[in-house]
KEGU-357551 format. One record per residue: residue number from 1; residue in three letters; x, y, z of N, C-alpha, C, CB in turn. Coordinates in nm, 4 decimals. Each point is the difference from the previous one (the first is absolute). Glycine has a CB too. Layout:
<torlums>
   nr  rest       n.x       n.y       n.z      ca.x      ca.y      ca.z       c.x       c.y       c.z      cb.x      cb.y      cb.z
  NUM   Ala         X         Y         Z         X         Y         Z         X         Y         Z         X         Y         Z
...
</torlums>
This chain:
<torlums>
   nr  rest       n.x       n.y       n.z      ca.x      ca.y      ca.z       c.x       c.y       c.z      cb.x      cb.y      cb.z
    1   Unk   -0.3071   -2.8644   -4.8762    0.0895   -0.1474    0.0152    0.0702    0.0869    0.0775    0.0170   -0.1834   -0.2165
    2   Unk    0.0318    0.2772    0.2205    0.1260    0.0607    0.0983   -0.0882   -0.0068    0.1209    0.1609    0.1843   -0.1568
    3   Unk   -0.2728   -0.1128    0.1892   -0.0860    0.0607    0.1168    0.0043   -0.1809    0.0606   -0.2000    0.2800   -0.1160
    4   Unk    0.1734   -0.3932    0.0557   -0.0743   -0.1329    0.0524    0.1607   -0.0260    0.0148   -0.2864   -0.0909   -0.1287
    5   Unk    0.3851    0.0797    0.0976    0.1202   -0.0526    0.0725    0.0156    0.0781    0.0792    0.1014   -0.1013   -0.1403
    6   Unk   -0.0905    0.2421    0.1837    0.0166    0.0682    0.1438   -0.0650   -0.0140    0.0736    0.0686    0.1218   -0.0562
    7   Unk   -0.2101   -0.1809    0.0413   -0.0926   -0.0338    0.1110    0.0471   -0.1741    0.0477   -0.2285    0.1928   -0.1137
    8   Unk    0.2805   -0.2567   -0.0177    0.0231   -0.0922    0.0632    0.1277   -0.0245    0.1135   -0.1318   -0.0463   -0.2044
    9   Unk    0.2396    0.1385    0.1634    0.1175   -0.0231    0.0502   -0.0317    0.0909    0.1568    0.1633   -0.0364   -0.2710
   10   Unk   -0.2755    0.1328    0.2941   -0.0311    0.0465    0.1232   -0.0693   -0.1026    0.0935   -0.0100    0.2174   -0.1114
   11   Unk   -0.0993   -0.2917    0.0498   -0.0721   -0.1154    0.0573    0.0917   -0.1218    0.0320   -0.2013    0.0781   -0.1296
   12   Unk    0.2886   -0.1201    0.0526    0.0886   -0.1213    0.0128   -0.0967   -0.1192   -0.0408    0.1616    0.1009    0.2001
   13   Unk   -0.0661   -0.1898   -0.3060   -0.0663   -0.1154   -0.0205   -0.0718   -0.0980    0.0894    0.1448    0.0423   -0.1390
   14   Unk   -0.0811   -0.0444    0.2382   -0.0890   -0.0911    0.1040   -0.1172    0.0106    0.0160    0.1449   -0.0053    0.1021
   15   Unk   -0.1374    0.1370   -0.0540   -0.1683    0.0582    0.0532   -0.1138    0.0074   -0.1593    0.1361    0.2133    0.2442
   16   Unk   -0.0341   -0.1781   -0.3520   -0.1211   -0.0438   -0.1068   -0.0190   -0.1219   -0.0262    0.0297    0.1695   -0.1015
   17   Unk    0.0627   -0.2780    0.1216   -0.0583   -0.1105   -0.0112   -0.0971   -0.0887    0.1307    0.2065    0.0231   -0.1754
   18   Unk   -0.2469    0.0434    0.2399   -0.0950   -0.0497    0.0975   -0.1169    0.0833   -0.0422    0.1613   -0.0669    0.2005
   19   Unk   -0.2134    0.1470   -0.2918   -0.1040    0.0511   -0.0843   -0.0576   -0.0904   -0.0711    0.0954    0.1830   -0.0103
   20   Unk   -0.2214   -0.1348    0.0065   -0.1068   -0.0714   -0.1225    0.0410    0.0440   -0.1448   -0.2156    0.0110    0.1639
   21   Unk    0.2728    0.0715   -0.1730    0.0250    0.0308   -0.1269    0.1348   -0.0382   -0.0552   -0.1554    0.1680    0.0427
   22   Unk    0.1994   -0.2486    0.0489    0.1730   -0.0217   -0.0722    0.0152   -0.0815   -0.1314    0.0926   -0.0130    0.2416
   23   Unk   -0.2024   -0.0395   -0.2669   -0.0202   -0.1130   -0.1548    0.0056    0.1383   -0.1158   -0.2213   -0.2586    0.1031
   24   Unk    0.1433    0.3340   -0.0589   -0.0258    0.0874   -0.0911    0.1247    0.1221    0.0108   -0.2771   -0.0740    0.0135
   25   Unk    0.3319    0.0676    0.0728    0.1375    0.1209   -0.0058    0.0956   -0.0939   -0.0874   -0.0045    0.1465    0.2740
   26   Unk   -0.0014   -0.2814   -0.2743    0.1261   -0.0544   -0.0355   -0.0082    0.0137   -0.1433    0.0360   -0.1589    0.1932
   27   Unk   -0.1762    0.1494   -0.2645   -0.0256   -0.0293   -0.1179    0.0079    0.1357   -0.0302   -0.1251   -0.2158   -0.0016
   28   Unk    0.0855    0.3059    0.0551    0.0229    0.1335   -0.0545    0.1595    0.0748   -0.0050   -0.2526    0.0107    0.0910
   29   Unk    0.3362   -0.0740   -0.0367    0.1435    0.0288   -0.0051    0.0521   -0.0754   -0.1234    0.0241    0.0309    0.2589
   30   Unk   -0.0586   -0.1637   -0.2647    0.0394   -0.0998   -0.1169   -0.0384    0.0844   -0.1532   -0.0650   -0.2482    0.1725
   31   Unk   -0.0656    0.3114   -0.1619   -0.0422    0.0279   -0.1212    0.0541    0.1798   -0.0089   -0.2329   -0.2207   -0.0020
   32   Unk    0.2815    0.2700    0.1137    0.0879    0.1629   -0.0235    0.1508   -0.0713   -0.0649   -0.1110    0.1899    0.2662
   33   Unk    0.1487   -0.2576   -0.1935    0.1409   -0.0473   -0.0316    0.0144   -0.0707   -0.1716    0.0235   -0.0561    0.3005
   34   Unk   -0.1665    0.0379   -0.3777    0.0110   -0.0153   -0.1343   -0.0693    0.0823   -0.0830    0.0411   -0.1949    0.0524
   35   Unk   -0.0564    0.3339   -0.0086   -0.0475    0.1333   -0.0458    0.1174    0.0436   -0.1464   -0.1058    0.0805    0.3029
   36   Unk    0.0255   -0.0349   -0.3836    0.0658    0.0479   -0.1122    0.0576    0.1331    0.0599   -0.1551   -0.1172   -0.1911
   37   Unk    0.1219    0.2189    0.2695    0.0739    0.0956    0.0466    0.1330   -0.0492    0.0623   -0.2109    0.1209    0.0259
   38   Unk    0.3239   -0.0574   -0.0288    0.1264   -0.0041    0.0636   -0.0073    0.0369    0.1374    0.0999    0.0448   -0.2025
   39   Unk   -0.1591    0.0666    0.2456    0.0011    0.0355    0.1835   -0.1111   -0.1114    0.0250    0.0475    0.3109    0.0433
   40   Unk   -0.1505   -0.3389   -0.0936   -0.0938   -0.0905    0.0724    0.0668   -0.1542    0.0217   -0.2097    0.1462   -0.1117
   41   Unk    0.2754   -0.1559    0.0070    0.0661   -0.1348   -0.0118    0.1046   -0.0136    0.1071   -0.0386   -0.0072   -0.2486
   42   Unk    0.0966    0.1307    0.2799    0.1269   -0.0211    0.0974   -0.0435   -0.0251    0.1294    0.1408    0.1472   -0.1202
   43   Unk   -0.2593   -0.0645    0.1387   -0.0479    0.0033    0.1544   -0.1126   -0.1097    0.0047    0.0474    0.2709    0.0477
   44   Unk   -0.0707   -0.3365   -0.1309   -0.0836   -0.1232    0.0103    0.0928   -0.1484    0.0358   -0.1735    0.1356   -0.1882
   45   Unk    0.2792   -0.1231    0.1397    0.1398   -0.0514    0.0348    0.0326   -0.0097    0.1088    0.0598    0.0678   -0.1497
   46   Unk   -0.0386    0.0801    0.1904    0.0410   -0.0341    0.1463   -0.0868   -0.0307    0.1248    0.1555    0.1318   -0.0847
   47   Unk   -0.2946   -0.1280    0.0526   -0.0740   -0.0807    0.0542    0.0000   -0.0946    0.0202   -0.0625    0.0912   -0.0412
   48   Unk    0.0618   -0.1682   -0.1032   -0.0068   -0.1322    0.0189    0.1190   -0.0730    0.0634   -0.1463    0.0217   -0.1815
   49   Unk    0.2732    0.0772    0.1683    0.1423   -0.0378    0.1047   -0.0387   -0.0077    0.1034    0.1586    0.0996   -0.0850
   50   Unk   -0.2395    0.0010    0.1535   -0.0207   -0.0010    0.1205   -0.1035   -0.0744    0.0846    0.0960    0.1766   -0.0703
   51   Unk   -0.1807   -0.2414   -0.0160   -0.1017   -0.0790    0.0264    0.0608   -0.1591   -0.0271   -0.1885    0.2069   -0.0655
   52   Unk    0.2943   -0.2317    0.0235    0.0509   -0.1470   -0.0223    0.0992   -0.0318    0.1102   -0.0252    0.0112   -0.2581
   53   Unk    0.0236    0.0815    0.3566    0.0767    0.0007    0.1860   -0.1014   -0.0705    0.0599    0.1230    0.2457    0.0445
   54   Unk   -0.2446   -0.2646   -0.0621   -0.0918   -0.0218    0.0861   -0.0732   -0.1534   -0.0693   -0.0252    0.2976    0.0829
   55   Unk    0.0368   -0.3900   -0.0059   -0.0764   -0.1331   -0.0231   -0.1163   -0.0124   -0.0658    0.0864   -0.0427    0.1729
   56   Unk   -0.1929    0.0955   -0.1264   -0.1222   -0.0133   -0.0673   -0.0295    0.1123   -0.1331   -0.0782   -0.0974    0.2489
   57   Unk    0.1604    0.2140   -0.2375   -0.0006    0.0753   -0.1135    0.0595   -0.0811   -0.1130    0.0113    0.2073    0.1354
   58   Unk    0.1067   -0.2798   -0.1133    0.0464   -0.0711   -0.0724   -0.0653   -0.1035   -0.0730    0.1403    0.0717    0.1264
   59   Unk   -0.1968   -0.1385   -0.0411   -0.1002   -0.0854   -0.0707   -0.1071    0.0552   -0.1109    0.0302   -0.1131    0.2162
   60   Unk   -0.0803    0.2362   -0.1197   -0.1206    0.0542   -0.0860    0.0589    0.0338   -0.1743   -0.1212    0.1307    0.2620
   61   Unk    0.2477   -0.0595   -0.2461    0.0750    0.0268   -0.1047    0.0338   -0.0983   -0.0909    0.0647    0.1475    0.1288
   62   Unk   -0.0685   -0.2673   -0.1042    0.0458   -0.1197   -0.0411   -0.1352   -0.0476   -0.0905    0.1826   -0.0513    0.2231
   63   Unk   -0.3079    0.0932   -0.1750   -0.1204   -0.0665   -0.0334   -0.0219    0.0986   -0.1122   -0.0973   -0.1153    0.2315
   64   Unk    0.1167    0.2350   -0.2333   -0.0432    0.1362   -0.0648    0.0940    0.0124   -0.1166   -0.0815    0.1230    0.2204
   65   Unk    0.2054   -0.1575   -0.2347    0.1167    0.0251   -0.0793    0.0840   -0.1359   -0.0817    0.0116    0.2070    0.1854
   66   Unk    0.0038   -0.1641   -0.3006    0.0608   -0.1543   -0.0567    0.1623    0.0102    0.0983   -0.1304   -0.0148   -0.3331
   67   Unk    0.1836   -0.0748    0.3412    0.1240   -0.0208    0.0345    0.1253    0.0872   -0.0668   -0.1132   -0.2197    0.0443
   68   Unk    0.0819    0.2409   -0.1771    0.1148    0.1005   -0.0610   -0.0645    0.1447    0.0094    0.1076   -0.1825   -0.1836
   69   Unk   -0.1885    0.2454    0.2717   -0.0616    0.0944    0.0594    0.0814    0.0522    0.1244   -0.2109   -0.0996   -0.0945
   70   Unk    0.2300   -0.0204    0.1838    0.0606    0.0234    0.1164    0.1388    0.0037    0.0048   -0.1777   -0.0848    0.0765
</torlums>
């Protein structure tokens, strides 16, 4: 999770939103944000916060997560 967050920060959310795997990335970030391990959950939550700054990812996250989890 930490490595994925680092890669997301380097690439940038706008660039990632234009990739074919954007939907999968949003789903994975949401899943990691709900993980049972504290560190994994922390990095997942950081990913979700980052992705929510982009309209496309915000819509994808709203589809894959419940409003309570956002």
